[in-house]
C-alpha positions, 0 to 999 in steps of 0.5 A: 513505410513509417513505424507504427506508434506505440500508444501508451494506453495500449501499452498499459493495457498490454502490461495489465494483461501480462501481469494479471494473466487474464483479460477480466482481471486486467480490466478490473485493475484498469477500471475498464470493461473486458471488451475494451481491453480486448480491443486495445490488445487486438489493436496493438497486435494489428499495429505490430503485425504479431501475436502478443498473447497465447492461452496456457494453463496459467492463463493468458501468457505473453508470446516470446514477442510479447515478453520482448515488448514488455521490456520496452513498454515499461521503459516507454511508460517510465520515460513518459511519466518522467517527461510529463512529471518534469514539465508539469510539476515546476510550480513552487507552490504545489503542495500535497497534504498527506495523512498516513499511519505512523509506521508507514509515515516513517518506514514505507513512505519516505523512500517512495517520496525520494523516488517521487522527488526526482521527477517532481522536485518542487512539490511540497508534501505535508505529512501528518501521521497518527490514527487514520480512522477519522482521516478519510472523513476530512479529505478535501478540508485537511488532506488531499490524500489519506493512506489508512488502515481498515478491517478486511473488506471495509473502508472504501478507497483503493486497496494498496496492500494487506497487512497481518496484525501480529503480537510483538515483544522484546526477544527475551520476553516470555508472555506466558509468564505474565499474569496479568499480561501487560500490554502497550497500545494506542488510544481509543479509536485505534484498530489494533487496540480494539483487536488486541482487547477482543482477542485477549478477552475471547481467549480468556487471558488476563491482561492489563493496559499498562502503557498508552501512547499516540506515538508508534515510537514510544509504544515500540520502545516500551515493548523493546524494553521488555515492559509489555507486548504490543501489536504491529503490522508484520510488514513493518515489524521493527528489528528490536521486536520479535513476533509472538504466536500461538506457541507463545500463548498469544491468540491470533489477530485479524488481517488489515487492509491498507487503502488509499483515499483521494479527495475530489478535484485533486491538483495535478501534483496530488494526483501524480503523488497518489498514482505514484504511491498507489503503484509503488505500495501495490507492487510491494510483496504481500504479507 
């Protein structure tokens, strides 16, 4: 009797349910109906002739057999991705145009491109960093993919991660002693610039826009020199700066969402990079 096939689609559904502990949330993550996911799990259980999930207080949890299958499922899907990627991305002219924020472009994205390049060594990725407010509108013309920052609940695209905006300054800096408070920010159109001005004005704190630069490195270096405070993402706070809070006399700031936008009609290389970035960034620890 031949061994049953482990369909990758069934394994993806299995891992989604195991991760989300819910058929409903798994269906949302997979962009399928709950009934479709339930059918896939039942089909996989029938092929393996075993129960893979049980109901518990924590939700739908894997059985002992399900836990064991999870190990193999991840290995099978990873090997499948490696094989397909190695065979499909052997074109020297494969180019992906990516727009992204400065901090993600210099801190978050490079390690992810390293892992992507292992399976797609001939794909060329052209990266443009800067303010992302207008980048999604240029999808298709200037970019294949855009990773942009938006206010919570806005912006469309695929939610990758939530980031908390925080005030930051040199370790020796005392914001409460400055009047008016010098602030280093980015040009108009930057969400952090807008939030900083609104928060300081709402708190009634005197402040002045002391330094403006389009480059993240310049703004962070100015702050690290003790010349001003700035606003950064908590997830990419540089070691040269310390976060400031209400204990330092600073008003609270909103949280942001990092979202992935895809152009229509993506090339195979662009689609695979999009999937790789979506999966990798989503799996990062939430802030």
